[in-house]
Residue frames as qw, qx, qy, qz and C-alpha x, y, z in Angstrom:
[[0.007, -0.883, -0.470, 0.018, 0.01, 0.00, 0.01],
 [0.428, 0.425, 0.013, 0.797, 1.30, 3.43, -0.97],
 [0.332, -0.799, -0.416, 0.281, 1.45, 5.90, 1.94],
 [0.388, 0.132, 0.174, 0.896, 3.28, 8.54, -0.05],
 [0.107, 0.459, 0.308, -0.826, 1.76, 12.09, 0.58],
 [0.478, 0.389, -0.273, -0.739, 0.54, 11.93, -3.03],
 [0.358, -0.006, 0.933, -0.034, -0.69, 8.27, -2.87],
 [0.522, 0.583, 0.492, -0.382, -3.84, 9.30, -4.77],
 [0.228, 0.616, -0.432, -0.618, -2.06, 10.28, -8.08],
 [0.835, 0.329, 0.436, -0.070, -3.17, 8.31, -11.14],
 [0.380, -0.324, 0.556, 0.664, -0.36, 7.81, -13.76],
 [0.112, 0.225, 0.756, 0.604, -2.85, 7.25, -16.61],
 [0.153, 0.496, 0.542, -0.661, -5.40, 9.81, -15.47],
 [0.235, 0.313, -0.378, -0.839, -5.99, 10.83, -19.04],
 [0.245, -0.126, -0.912, -0.304, -8.06, 7.71, -19.44],
 [0.124, -0.498, -0.769, 0.382, -10.50, 8.82, -16.72],
 [0.079, -0.595, -0.383, -0.702, -13.36, 11.12, -17.62],
 [0.152, -0.192, -0.607, 0.756, -14.51, 13.48, -14.89],
 [0.362, -0.569, 0.581, -0.456, -16.15, 13.90, -12.61],
 [0.754, 0.076, -0.650, -0.061, -15.40, 10.38, -11.45],
 [0.737, -0.572, 0.279, -0.227, -15.49, 8.35, -8.20],
 [0.601, 0.478, -0.628, 0.128, -12.19, 6.52, -7.85],
 [0.828, -0.512, 0.142, -0.182, -11.34, 3.77, -5.28],
 [0.224, 0.640, -0.717, 0.162, -8.12, 2.32, -4.01],
 [0.877, -0.177, -0.386, -0.226, -8.62, -1.34, -3.14],
 [0.631, 0.122, -0.578, 0.502, -5.40, -1.72, -1.15],
 [0.086, -0.270, 0.345, -0.895, -6.58, 1.05, 1.12],
 [0.734, -0.252, -0.197, -0.599, -9.93, -0.53, 1.36],
 [0.849, -0.061, -0.517, 0.093, -8.38, -3.78, 2.51],
 [0.355, 0.174, -0.535, 0.747, -6.27, -1.90, 5.09],
 [0.395, -0.304, 0.170, -0.850, -9.34, -0.16, 6.49],
 [0.862, -0.185, -0.336, -0.331, -11.12, -3.55, 6.78],
 [0.722, 0.049, -0.565, 0.396, -8.16, -5.00, 8.57],
 [0.053, 0.279, -0.407, 0.868, -8.06, -2.02, 10.92],
 [0.629, -0.309, -0.023, -0.714, -11.76, -2.46, 11.82],
 [0.896, -0.112, -0.430, -0.025, -11.17, -6.29, 12.50],
 [0.524, 0.162, -0.534, 0.643, -8.21, -5.39, 14.69],
 [0.186, -0.397, 0.210, -0.874, -10.34, -2.91, 16.71],
 [0.808, -0.297, -0.035, -0.508, -12.68, -5.66, 18.03],
 [0.507, -0.438, 0.725, -0.159, -11.87, -8.66, 20.18],
 [0.503, 0.126, 0.845, 0.134, -13.47, -11.08, 17.69],
 [0.030, 0.025, -0.548, -0.835, -14.50, -10.58, 14.06],
 [0.158, -0.520, -0.825, -0.155, -18.07, -11.81, 15.01],
 [0.134, -0.634, -0.422, 0.634, -18.51, -8.48, 16.85],
 [0.020, -0.302, 0.313, 0.900, -18.58, -6.70, 13.50],
 [0.410, 0.575, 0.707, 0.035, -21.72, -6.06, 11.51],
 [0.159, -0.185, 0.247, 0.938, -20.59, -3.33, 8.91],
 [0.438, 0.691, 0.381, -0.431, -23.26, -1.18, 7.34],
 [0.526, 0.054, 0.569, 0.630, -22.92, -1.33, 3.56],
 [0.238, 0.893, 0.356, -0.136, -24.82, 1.90, 2.92],
 [0.165, -0.787, 0.320, 0.501, -21.38, 3.48, 2.24],
 [0.256, -0.358, 0.756, 0.484, -19.90, 1.18, -0.33],
 [0.699, 0.422, 0.176, -0.549, -23.00, -0.29, -2.06],
 [0.415, 0.630, -0.601, -0.263, -20.57, -2.52, -3.89],
 [0.993, -0.087, -0.028, -0.076, -20.38, -6.30, -4.22],
 [0.656, 0.502, -0.376, 0.419, -16.61, -5.93, -4.64],
 [0.096, -0.565, 0.478, -0.666, -16.19, -4.19, -1.35],
 [0.831, -0.288, 0.191, -0.436, -18.45, -6.72, 0.36],
 [0.938, 0.218, -0.258, 0.079, -16.37, -9.47, -1.13],
 [0.368, 0.529, -0.520, 0.560, -13.30, -8.02, 0.58],
 [0.461, -0.460, 0.442, -0.617, -15.12, -7.93, 3.95],
 [0.966, -0.050, 0.008, -0.254, -16.25, -11.53, 3.49],
 [0.788, 0.359, -0.408, 0.289, -12.65, -12.60, 2.69],
 [0.076, 0.526, -0.517, 0.671, -11.60, -10.86, 5.95],
 [0.248, -0.155, -0.905, 0.307, -13.95, -13.20, 7.92],
 [0.285, 0.118, 0.307, -0.900, -16.80, -10.85, 8.31],
 [0.023, -0.246, -0.940, -0.237, -20.13, -12.67, 8.11],
 [0.007, -0.717, -0.654, 0.243, -22.66, -10.21, 9.43],
 [0.183, 0.216, 0.293, 0.913, -23.85, -7.10, 7.67],
 [0.144, 0.627, 0.522, -0.561, -26.36, -4.25, 8.10],
 [0.212, 0.216, 0.532, 0.791, -28.09, -2.48, 5.34],
 [0.161, 0.340, 0.355, -0.856, -30.81, 0.28, 4.91],
 [0.544, 0.357, -0.215, -0.728, -32.66, -0.63, 1.64],
 [0.906, 0.119, 0.370, -0.166, -34.18, -3.63, -0.07],
 [0.678, 0.683, -0.268, 0.048, -31.75, -3.17, -2.92],
 [0.034, -0.662, 0.691, -0.288, -28.83, -3.35, -0.37],
 [0.662, -0.251, 0.640, -0.301, -30.31, -6.42, 1.16],
 [0.903, 0.402, 0.116, -0.098, -30.69, -8.13, -2.22],
 [0.424, 0.757, -0.479, 0.131, -27.08, -7.22, -3.11],
 [0.307, -0.560, 0.710, -0.296, -25.91, -8.89, 0.09],
 [0.863, 0.052, 0.446, -0.230, -27.88, -12.04, -0.73],
 [0.757, 0.635, -0.153, -0.024, -26.29, -12.08, -4.10],
 [0.146, 0.742, -0.599, 0.263, -22.92, -11.86, -2.36],
 [0.774, -0.103, -0.624, 0.042, -23.69, -14.80, -0.21],
 [0.061, -0.456, 0.515, -0.723, -23.59, -12.88, 3.02],
 [0.331, -0.177, -0.913, 0.160, -24.54, -15.27, 5.83],
 [0.212, -0.645, -0.612, 0.407, -26.44, -12.77, 8.16],
 [0.143, 0.325, 0.241, 0.903, -28.10, -9.53, 7.12],
 [0.030, -0.604, -0.591, 0.533, -30.01, -7.02, 9.23],
 [0.117, 0.605, 0.407, 0.675, -32.25, -4.64, 7.27],
 [0.262, -0.305, -0.463, 0.790, -31.78, -1.70, 9.68],
 [0.268, -0.050, -0.210, -0.939, -35.13, -0.24, 8.67],
 [0.430, 0.272, 0.719, -0.473, -38.74, -0.88, 9.64],
 [0.027, 0.083, 0.730, 0.678, -40.29, -2.09, 6.32],
 [0.352, 0.436, 0.504, -0.657, -43.62, -0.56, 5.72],
 [0.590, 0.585, -0.057, -0.554, -46.02, -0.87, 2.73],
 [0.851, 0.462, -0.231, -0.095, -44.65, -2.62, -0.37],
 [0.141, 0.661, -0.706, 0.211, -41.21, -2.91, 1.30],
 [0.636, -0.275, 0.637, -0.337, -42.67, -5.78, 3.45],
 [0.909, 0.339, 0.208, -0.129, -43.52, -7.85, 0.34],
 [0.540, 0.736, -0.395, 0.104, -40.32, -6.97, -1.35],
 [0.248, -0.595, 0.713, -0.275, -38.43, -8.07, 1.81],
 [0.835, -0.007, 0.488, -0.252, -40.29, -11.42, 1.65],
 [0.834, 0.550, -0.052, 0.000, -39.12, -11.90, -1.92],
 [0.195, 0.750, -0.594, 0.215, -35.52, -11.24, -0.93],
 [0.541, -0.389, 0.674, -0.321, -35.71, -13.67, 2.00],
 [0.896, 0.201, 0.359, -0.167, -37.23, -16.44, -0.22],
 [0.677, 0.702, -0.219, 0.028, -34.76, -15.78, -3.08],
 [0.317, 0.578, -0.651, 0.376, -31.66, -16.09, -0.83],
 [0.845, -0.444, -0.210, -0.214, -32.38, -18.96, 1.68],
 [0.803, 0.006, -0.348, 0.483, -28.76, -19.16, 2.59],
 [0.171, 0.366, -0.242, 0.882, -28.82, -15.76, 4.14],
 [0.278, -0.560, -0.701, 0.343, -30.34, -15.23, 7.63],
 [0.044, 0.497, 0.176, 0.849, -32.33, -11.96, 7.31],
 [0.275, -0.554, -0.634, 0.464, -33.70, -9.85, 10.06],
 [0.084, 0.621, 0.220, 0.748, -35.24, -6.29, 10.35],
 [0.086, 0.043, -0.449, 0.888, -36.25, -3.57, 12.74],
 [0.274, -0.636, -0.641, -0.332, -39.50, -2.75, 14.42],
 [0.176, 0.103, -0.426, 0.881, -40.41, 0.12, 16.76],
 [0.485, -0.024, 0.242, -0.840, -44.20, -0.03, 17.18],
 [0.501, 0.098, 0.826, -0.240, -46.87, -2.69, 17.61],
 [0.630, 0.603, 0.174, -0.457, -48.88, -1.66, 14.54],
 [0.414, 0.673, -0.565, -0.236, -45.97, -2.11, 12.16],
 [0.218, -0.296, 0.920, -0.136, -45.11, -5.39, 13.92],
 [0.613, 0.261, 0.661, -0.346, -48.52, -6.77, 13.33],
 [0.667, 0.659, -0.035, -0.347, -48.57, -5.90, 9.69],
 [0.176, 0.604, -0.771, -0.098, -45.08, -7.38, 9.17],
 [0.389, -0.155, 0.878, -0.233, -46.02, -10.51, 11.15],
 [0.721, 0.404, 0.403, -0.393, -49.18, -11.07, 9.03],
 [0.603, 0.686, -0.328, -0.241, -47.29, -10.83, 5.65],
 [0.100, 0.518, -0.848, 0.050, -44.36, -12.90, 6.86],
 [0.547, -0.008, 0.753, -0.367, -46.78, -15.58, 8.32],
 [0.766, 0.509, 0.159, -0.359, -48.69, -15.85, 5.03],
 [0.528, 0.676, -0.502, -0.113, -45.41, -16.47, 3.35],
 [0.963, -0.183, -0.192, 0.044, -44.56, -19.23, 5.83],
 [0.489, 0.456, -0.396, 0.629, -41.69, -17.27, 7.33],
 [0.573, -0.771, -0.214, 0.176, -40.65, -16.46, 10.93],
 [0.487, 0.633, -0.133, 0.587, -38.36, -13.46, 10.65],
 [0.565, -0.380, -0.369, 0.632, -36.15, -12.32, 13.50],
 [0.033, 0.874, 0.176, 0.452, -36.75, -8.69, 14.55],
 [0.446, -0.052, -0.386, 0.806, -34.65, -6.21, 16.54],
 [0.115, -0.887, -0.425, 0.139, -36.44, -3.55, 18.59],
 [0.408, 0.537, 0.029, 0.738, -35.23, -0.19, 17.20],
 [0.425, -0.654, -0.394, 0.485, -34.32, 2.06, 20.21],
 [0.198, 0.859, 0.059, 0.468, -34.40, 5.82, 20.12],
 [0.707, -0.290, -0.268, 0.586, -31.26, 6.75, 22.06],
 [0.177, -0.717, -0.146, 0.658, -31.71, 10.46, 21.53],
 [0.232, -0.033, 0.550, 0.802, -31.47, 10.96, 17.76],
 [0.398, 0.501, 0.421, -0.643, -35.26, 11.23, 17.49],
 [0.270, 0.312, -0.637, -0.652, -35.31, 9.78, 14.04],
 [0.740, -0.130, -0.550, -0.366, -36.85, 6.35, 14.57],
 [0.441, 0.095, -0.798, 0.400, -37.18, 3.98, 17.39],
 [0.576, -0.684, -0.330, -0.303, -38.86, 3.63, 20.78],
 [0.102, -0.715, 0.503, -0.476, -37.37, 4.85, 24.06],
 [0.469, 0.060, -0.848, 0.241, -35.90, 2.24, 26.42],
 [0.326, -0.188, 0.472, -0.797, -38.39, 1.50, 29.17],
 [0.528, 0.139, 0.738, -0.397, -41.63, -0.17, 30.03],
 [0.680, 0.552, 0.036, -0.481, -43.13, 0.35, 26.60],
 [0.420, 0.585, -0.657, -0.221, -40.13, -1.28, 24.85],
 [0.205, -0.171, 0.941, -0.207, -40.28, -4.35, 27.12],
 [0.606, 0.368, 0.537, -0.458, -43.97, -4.69, 26.21],
 [0.585, 0.646, -0.304, -0.385, -43.15, -4.33, 22.49],
 [0.144, 0.447, -0.880, -0.067, -40.46, -6.97, 22.75],
 [0.358, 0.037, 0.883, -0.301, -42.83, -9.38, 24.46],
 [0.657, 0.507, 0.278, -0.485, -45.67, -8.75, 21.97],
 [0.461, 0.627, -0.536, -0.327, -43.30, -9.33, 18.98],
 [0.088, -0.347, 0.927, -0.110, -42.17, -12.46, 20.54],
 [0.445, 0.221, 0.792, -0.354, -45.74, -13.79, 20.63],
 [0.548, 0.586, -0.049, -0.595, -46.70, -12.91, 17.07],
 [0.837, 0.222, 0.463, 0.187, -46.84, -15.47, 14.21],
 [0.617, 0.721, 0.140, 0.284, -44.34, -14.59, 11.50],
 [0.183, 0.789, -0.362, 0.461, -41.87, -12.70, 13.66],
 [0.796, -0.434, -0.317, 0.279, -39.66, -13.45, 16.77],
 [0.113, -0.959, 0.207, -0.159, -37.88, -10.91, 18.90],
 [0.903, 0.052, -0.195, 0.380, -34.17, -11.54, 19.13],
 [0.587, -0.133, -0.139, 0.787, -32.48, -8.33, 20.13],
 [0.032, -0.917, -0.206, 0.339, -32.18, -4.59, 20.47],
 [0.610, 0.370, 0.217, 0.666, -30.69, -2.17, 17.96],
 [0.190, -0.893, -0.201, 0.355, -29.47, 1.30, 18.98],
 [0.595, 0.442, 0.156, 0.654, -28.01, 3.87, 16.69],
 [0.339, -0.802, -0.228, 0.435, -26.50, 6.85, 18.44],
 [0.569, 0.414, 0.273, 0.655, -25.57, 8.91, 15.46],
 [0.116, -0.935, -0.147, -0.301, -26.38, 12.21, 17.33],
 [0.683, -0.661, 0.125, 0.285, -23.35, 11.65, 19.47],
 [0.703, 0.555, 0.070, 0.440, -20.67, 13.60, 17.55],
 [0.351, -0.912, 0.155, 0.145, -18.51, 15.39, 20.06],
 [0.612, 0.666, -0.376, 0.202, -15.05, 16.01, 18.58],
 [0.187, -0.595, 0.664, -0.412, -13.59, 15.68, 22.07],
 [0.543, 0.054, -0.832, -0.104, -13.23, 11.98, 22.56],
 [0.124, -0.068, -0.812, 0.566, -13.72, 12.01, 26.22],
 [0.434, 0.195, 0.223, -0.851, -17.04, 13.99, 25.85],
 [0.667, 0.167, -0.501, -0.525, -18.18, 11.60, 23.06],
 [0.421, 0.055, -0.887, 0.183, -17.35, 8.60, 25.29],
 [0.143, 0.105, 0.618, -0.766, -19.21, 10.00, 28.27],
 [0.589, 0.188, 0.004, -0.786, -22.39, 10.61, 26.18],
 [0.647, 0.147, -0.675, -0.321, -22.16, 7.13, 24.52],
 [0.230, 0.011, -0.896, 0.379, -21.63, 5.35, 27.84],
 [0.338, 0.166, 0.480, -0.793, -24.68, 7.16, 29.35],
 [0.669, 0.224, -0.233, -0.669, -26.82, 6.21, 26.41],
 [0.560, 0.170, -0.805, -0.092, -25.59, 2.60, 26.45],
 [0.057, -0.077, 0.798, -0.595, -26.47, 2.30, 30.10],
 [0.615, 0.163, 0.241, -0.733, -30.18, 2.56, 29.21],
 [0.719, 0.291, -0.527, -0.348, -29.78, -0.26, 26.73],
 [0.334, 0.166, -0.883, 0.284, -28.12, -2.52, 29.23],
 [0.334, 0.036, 0.583, -0.740, -30.89, -1.69, 31.79],
 [0.734, 0.245, -0.091, -0.627, -33.51, -2.65, 29.14],
 [0.555, 0.293, -0.775, -0.074, -31.65, -5.87, 28.34],
 [0.082, 0.069, -0.872, 0.477, -31.80, -6.88, 31.99],
 [0.515, 0.121, 0.307, -0.791, -35.52, -5.97, 32.16],
 [0.747, 0.282, -0.394, -0.455, -36.21, -8.28, 29.24],
 [0.417, 0.197, -0.864, 0.204, -34.19, -11.11, 30.85],
 [0.165, -0.010, 0.699, -0.695, -36.17, -10.56, 34.08],
 [0.673, 0.167, 0.069, -0.717, -39.35, -10.97, 32.13],
 [0.809, -0.043, 0.575, -0.115, -38.30, -14.43, 31.24],
 [0.772, 0.633, -0.049, -0.037, -36.74, -14.06, 27.79],
 [0.842, -0.034, 0.063, 0.535, -33.32, -15.11, 26.69],
 [0.290, -0.638, 0.071, 0.710, -30.72, -12.34, 26.69],
 [0.567, 0.787, 0.236, -0.060, -31.48, -10.19, 23.68],
 [0.674, 0.161, 0.190, 0.695, -28.62, -9.54, 21.14],
 [0.069, -0.882, -0.092, 0.457, -27.37, -5.99, 21.05],
 [0.581, 0.430, 0.295, 0.625, -26.38, -4.12, 17.79],
 [0.279, -0.835, -0.206, 0.428, -24.94, -0.73, 18.68],
 [0.226, -0.717, 0.207, 0.626, -23.67, 2.46, 17.17],
 [0.685, 0.716, 0.096, 0.089, -22.28, 3.63, 13.85],
 [0.686, 0.456, -0.203, 0.530, -18.98, 5.28, 12.87],
 [0.024, -0.760, 0.282, -0.585, -18.51, 8.05, 15.48],
 [0.638, -0.548, 0.402, -0.363, -19.03, 5.80, 18.54],
 [0.921, 0.206, -0.331, -0.013, -17.28, 2.69, 16.97],
 [0.448, 0.438, -0.602, 0.494, -14.14, 3.34, 18.82],
 [0.368, -0.365, 0.525, -0.675, -16.11, 3.24, 22.08],
 [0.898, -0.010, 0.097, -0.430, -18.54, 0.34, 21.44],
 [0.721, 0.423, -0.549, 0.002, -15.63, -1.79, 19.97],
 [0.140, 0.413, -0.754, 0.492, -14.25, -2.24, 23.51],
 [0.671, -0.187, 0.384, -0.606, -17.49, -3.70, 24.94],
 [0.074, -0.102, 0.989, 0.075, -18.10, -7.37, 25.22],
 [0.243, 0.380, 0.859, -0.241, -21.30, -9.06, 24.09],
 [0.404, 0.728, 0.235, -0.502, -22.39, -6.60, 21.43],
 [0.631, 0.361, 0.455, 0.513, -22.13, -6.16, 17.67],
 [0.120, -0.623, 0.040, 0.772, -20.80, -2.87, 16.17],
 [0.565, 0.597, 0.550, 0.149, -22.04, -1.36, 12.93],
 [0.089, -0.639, 0.249, 0.722, -19.57, 1.15, 11.44],
 [0.710, 0.591, 0.383, 0.026, -20.02, 1.83, 7.74],
 [0.249, 0.952, -0.165, -0.061, -17.96, 4.80, 6.56],
 [0.508, -0.641, 0.525, 0.234, -14.67, 3.14, 7.69],
 [0.806, 0.234, 0.472, 0.271, -14.48, 1.08, 4.38],
 [0.503, 0.659, 0.191, 0.525, -13.85, 4.24, 2.34],
 [0.427, -0.484, -0.275, 0.713, -13.55, 6.88, 5.05],
 [0.225, 0.794, 0.316, 0.468, -13.97, 10.67, 4.47],
 [0.255, 0.441, -0.211, 0.834, -13.02, 14.10, 5.51],
 [0.532, -0.598, -0.056, -0.597, -15.93, 14.60, 7.89],
 [0.894, -0.434, -0.092, -0.067, -15.14, 11.55, 10.03],
 [0.709, 0.249, -0.260, 0.607, -11.33, 11.98, 9.57],
 [0.011, 0.523, -0.210, 0.826, -11.77, 15.45, 11.33],
 [0.669, -0.512, 0.008, -0.538, -14.43, 14.19, 13.95],
 [0.941, -0.316, 0.104, -0.064, -12.75, 10.84, 14.87],
 [0.297, 0.768, -0.564, 0.072, -8.97, 11.29, 14.70],
 [0.475, -0.451, 0.725, -0.214, -8.54, 8.37, 17.12],
 [0.885, 0.230, 0.373, -0.156, -9.84, 5.96, 14.58],
 [0.426, -0.461, 0.599, 0.497, -7.05, 4.36, 12.30],
 [0.653, 0.524, 0.536, 0.110, -8.77, 4.62, 8.97],
 [0.239, -0.399, 0.370, 0.804, -7.52, 6.27, 5.89],
 [0.540, 0.557, -0.008, -0.631, -9.21, 7.70, 2.75],
 [0.455, -0.085, 0.837, 0.292, -9.78, 5.08, 0.14],
 [0.339, 0.597, 0.646, 0.335, -12.11, 6.67, -2.30],
 [0.124, -0.439, 0.036, 0.889, -12.03, 10.18, -3.88],
 [0.509, 0.780, 0.343, -0.121, -13.81, 12.29, -6.49],
 [0.466, -0.113, 0.390, 0.786, -11.65, 13.23, -9.47],
 [0.292, 0.879, 0.327, -0.188, -12.57, 16.55, -11.13],
 [0.566, 0.186, 0.242, 0.766, -10.96, 18.88, -13.75],
 [0.009, -0.603, -0.107, 0.791, -10.71, 22.57, -14.05],
 [0.481, 0.557, 0.625, 0.260, -12.89, 23.64, -17.04],
 [0.203, 0.811, 0.186, 0.516, -12.60, 27.44, -16.82],
 [0.437, -0.281, -0.357, 0.776, -11.06, 30.32, -14.88],
 [0.051, 0.833, 0.492, 0.250, -13.77, 33.00, -14.56],
 [0.128, -0.968, 0.103, -0.189, -11.61, 35.33, -12.51],
 [0.332, 0.646, -0.601, 0.334, -8.12, 35.74, -11.07],
 [0.199, -0.304, 0.780, -0.509, -9.10, 34.07, -7.84],
 [0.772, 0.116, 0.405, -0.476, -11.68, 31.54, -9.10],
 [0.123, 0.243, -0.855, -0.442, -11.71, 28.35, -11.06],
 [0.780, 0.075, 0.059, -0.619, -14.61, 26.36, -12.32],
 [0.170, -0.221, 0.959, 0.060, -14.50, 22.55, -12.04],
 [0.548, -0.066, -0.583, -0.597, -16.89, 19.93, -13.46],
 [0.285, -0.158, -0.870, 0.371, -17.82, 18.90, -9.88],
 [0.326, -0.361, -0.080, -0.870, -21.36, 20.08, -9.34],
 [0.648, -0.234, 0.406, -0.600, -24.22, 18.95, -7.05],
 [0.940, 0.170, -0.126, -0.269, -24.49, 15.69, -9.14],
 [0.695, 0.461, -0.500, 0.233, -20.86, 14.79, -8.30],
 [0.348, 0.109, -0.694, 0.622, -20.38, 15.13, -4.55],
 [0.293, -0.625, -0.711, 0.136, -22.66, 15.12, -1.55],
 [0.113, 0.440, 0.075, 0.888, -24.12, 18.57, -1.15],
 [0.487, -0.702, -0.503, -0.132, -26.15, 18.36, 2.10],
 [0.537, -0.517, -0.216, 0.630, -23.46, 20.21, 4.11],
 [0.081, 0.942, 0.039, -0.323, -22.85, 23.85, 3.87],
 [0.677, 0.721, -0.147, 0.031, -20.47, 24.83, 0.94],
 [0.060, 0.770, -0.613, 0.166, -17.17, 24.81, 2.82],
 [0.453, -0.325, 0.807, -0.197, -17.76, 21.31, 4.13],
 [0.881, 0.360, 0.104, -0.289, -18.32, 19.36, 0.94],
 [0.864, 0.426, -0.093, 0.251, -14.88, 18.94, -0.65],
 [0.501, -0.750, 0.324, 0.286, -11.30, 18.97, 0.40],
 [0.697, 0.688, -0.204, 0.000, -8.71, 19.38, -2.48],
 [0.889, -0.358, 0.123, 0.259, -5.92, 17.11, -1.69],
 [0.683, 0.057, 0.206, 0.698, -3.47, 18.41, -4.23],
 [0.115, 0.509, 0.118, 0.845, -4.62, 22.06, -3.97],
 [0.344, -0.531, -0.675, 0.380, -5.39, 22.65, -0.23],
 [0.106, -0.218, -0.076, 0.967, -5.45, 26.40, -0.86],
 [0.265, -0.248, -0.553, -0.750, -8.62, 25.94, -2.84],
 [0.204, 0.221, 0.734, -0.609, -12.05, 26.30, -1.22],
 [0.032, 0.486, 0.783, 0.385, -15.42, 25.41, -2.83],
 [0.066, 0.162, 0.229, -0.958, -17.45, 28.65, -2.89],
 [0.623, 0.306, 0.154, -0.704, -20.55, 27.72, -5.05],
 [0.252, -0.003, 0.933, 0.256, -22.05, 24.84, -6.96],
 [0.664, 0.234, -0.036, -0.710, -24.72, 24.29, -9.52],
 [0.949, 0.088, 0.183, -0.239, -25.74, 21.01, -11.11],
 [0.903, 0.313, 0.012, 0.295, -22.70, 20.41, -13.33],
 [0.406, 0.663, -0.234, 0.584, -20.32, 23.12, -12.08],
 [0.652, -0.641, -0.274, 0.298, -18.32, 23.70, -8.90],
 [0.243, 0.849, -0.144, 0.446, -16.61, 27.08, -8.32],
 [0.782, -0.400, -0.212, 0.429, -13.51, 27.06, -6.10],
 [0.099, 0.962, -0.120, 0.226, -11.63, 30.13, -4.91],
 [0.848, -0.292, -0.051, 0.439, -7.98, 30.57, -3.95],
 [0.319, -0.691, 0.151, 0.631, -4.93, 32.84, -3.99],
 [0.554, 0.814, -0.043, -0.169, -4.52, 34.77, -7.18],
 [0.287, 0.754, -0.591, -0.005, -1.49, 33.42, -9.11],
 [0.132, -0.307, 0.930, -0.151, -1.55, 30.14, -7.41],
 [0.762, 0.192, 0.338, -0.518, -4.59, 28.53, -9.05],
 [0.577, 0.046, 0.769, 0.271, -4.64, 25.30, -11.16],
 [0.179, 0.333, -0.393, -0.838, -5.00, 25.87, -14.87],
 [0.776, 0.263, -0.016, -0.572, -7.67, 24.75, -17.36],
 [0.797, 0.308, -0.510, -0.101, -7.48, 20.95, -17.73],
 [0.093, 0.446, -0.778, 0.432, -5.66, 20.39, -14.53],
 [0.647, -0.311, -0.686, -0.121, -6.75, 17.46, -12.40],
 [0.307, -0.492, 0.428, -0.693, -8.03, 17.89, -8.82],
 [0.479, -0.113, -0.867, 0.077, -8.23, 15.03, -6.43],
 [0.388, -0.460, 0.107, -0.791, -11.04, 15.68, -3.90],
 [0.175, -0.108, -0.895, 0.396, -11.66, 14.08, -0.48],
 [0.377, -0.573, -0.430, -0.588, -15.44, 14.30, 0.16],
 [0.234, -0.339, 0.544, -0.731, -16.60, 15.40, 3.58],
 [0.705, 0.026, 0.534, -0.466, -19.39, 12.76, 3.26],
 [0.028, 0.319, -0.844, -0.430, -18.60, 9.81, 1.16],
 [0.347, 0.268, 0.880, -0.183, -21.78, 7.73, 1.64],
 [0.483, 0.725, 0.383, -0.307, -24.19, 9.93, -0.41],
 [0.127, 0.702, -0.513, -0.477, -21.29, 10.76, -2.80],
 [0.235, -0.114, 0.943, 0.208, -21.00, 7.06, -3.71],
 [0.423, 0.497, 0.724, -0.224, -24.71, 6.98, -4.47],
 [0.286, 0.776, -0.096, -0.554, -24.15, 9.63, -7.20],
 [0.150, 0.583, -0.721, -0.342, -22.09, 7.25, -9.23],
 [0.944, 0.098, -0.118, -0.292, -23.01, 3.98, -11.10],
 [0.927, 0.073, -0.192, 0.315, -19.41, 2.72, -10.73],
 [0.378, -0.849, 0.315, 0.194, -16.10, 3.50, -9.01],
 [0.665, 0.633, -0.387, 0.090, -12.95, 3.49, -11.04],
 [0.901, -0.395, 0.043, 0.176, -10.46, 1.13, -9.52],
 [0.231, 0.875, -0.396, 0.154, -6.84, 2.32, -9.01],
 [0.928, -0.319, 0.098, 0.167, -4.11, -0.17, -8.44],
 [0.671, -0.228, 0.222, 0.670, -0.39, 0.77, -8.22],
 [0.083, -0.520, 0.104, 0.844, -1.20, 4.19, -9.54],
 [0.139, 0.105, -0.657, -0.734, -3.14, 3.08, -12.66],
 [0.708, 0.081, 0.052, -0.699, -6.72, 2.46, -13.71],
 [0.044, 0.178, -0.982, -0.039, -7.49, -1.25, -13.24],
 [0.219, -0.377, -0.868, -0.237, -11.23, -1.71, -13.99],
 [0.291, -0.364, 0.078, -0.882, -14.12, -0.60, -12.04],
 [0.041, -0.229, -0.903, 0.361, -16.56, -1.57, -9.24],
 [0.271, -0.481, -0.508, -0.661, -20.31, -1.19, -9.78],
 [0.161, -0.078, 0.532, -0.827, -22.22, 0.48, -7.10],
 [0.196, -0.242, -0.902, -0.299, -24.98, -2.05, -7.54],
 [0.239, -0.584, -0.746, 0.214, -27.13, -1.02, -4.61],
 [0.090, -0.139, -0.072, 0.984, -27.11, 2.75, -5.34],
 [0.384, -0.235, -0.453, -0.769, -30.65, 2.38, -6.93],
 [0.579, -0.190, 0.403, -0.683, -33.80, 1.71, -5.02],
 [0.914, 0.138, 0.283, -0.255, -34.26, -1.56, -6.99],
 [0.160, -0.417, 0.810, 0.381, -31.99, -4.14, -8.47],
 [0.281, -0.091, -0.823, -0.486, -34.47, -6.88, -9.53],
 [0.271, -0.462, -0.833, 0.137, -36.80, -7.20, -6.57]]
């Protein structure tokens, strides 16, 4: 693996049209190995594949001994079935047509153990009815709201009752608790750990209440990328980082204690110079995640003096010191602040091996539907 400061340089870059997503497999392998080394046993890892959406990246994780995965869409769950993933959690509460589609995925890939989330009785009853009619008994995890206020039920009496009711419904069986603490994003590690530990204490308390109610100890699936370095030290839980496989500028800044390195970039070209302190690139909204404010979308690795100042659909304007700007046609290697939605903008990633283009990885699960 090349750790040279300009490791990202592509010798035959003239063969790559821009904008393009490029991936460096040796760095991906190193990130996977680092994640495996952070846990006591590889069975504690359940990576979220919303970042890579690629059978090739999943194949590298399987080769590293990872057997459990998490995903957020039916397409991602189908892709994992195609890859032969042994254990897949759909970290989403399937509602409406998604329930029937999920049944189709489960029946098409009988070698994969599928499970999903639930956070209320009404949804559980609807799922249970559809699963039972299909002759299935699907494991479900109670989705806990640990403070993010996005989905889930608060740990307490109501969540114990939901666990018990799910365990008694035909078509589903309660097996565990799922807690995503994505709202815990303190840059100070001590503060992040304190908040994470306090949140996790409520999960342990709920686990003990469920055991006291006569159920087997529920499995625990916890966290995402920001709290991975905290949860990875606990025993008896599974961790669900996702971004680690490619990494990005956002988490690199937020989580400097984590040993991951950038493994995917956006390649763009300067197409015009509208003023002495501005260049125009072909990296518009369609080329890099644009949900952050303008200064937190792109970091120019080979031109750190540049700063993105505006974007439209096909154009990205960057400002910098007059007289020290790249020229028309120059290549810029860009580290996204948020790689996950950036990947979803591209049908494929161009693979770079030993500084040269070496094929491509299809981002198969970027669409809402593959075949099911």
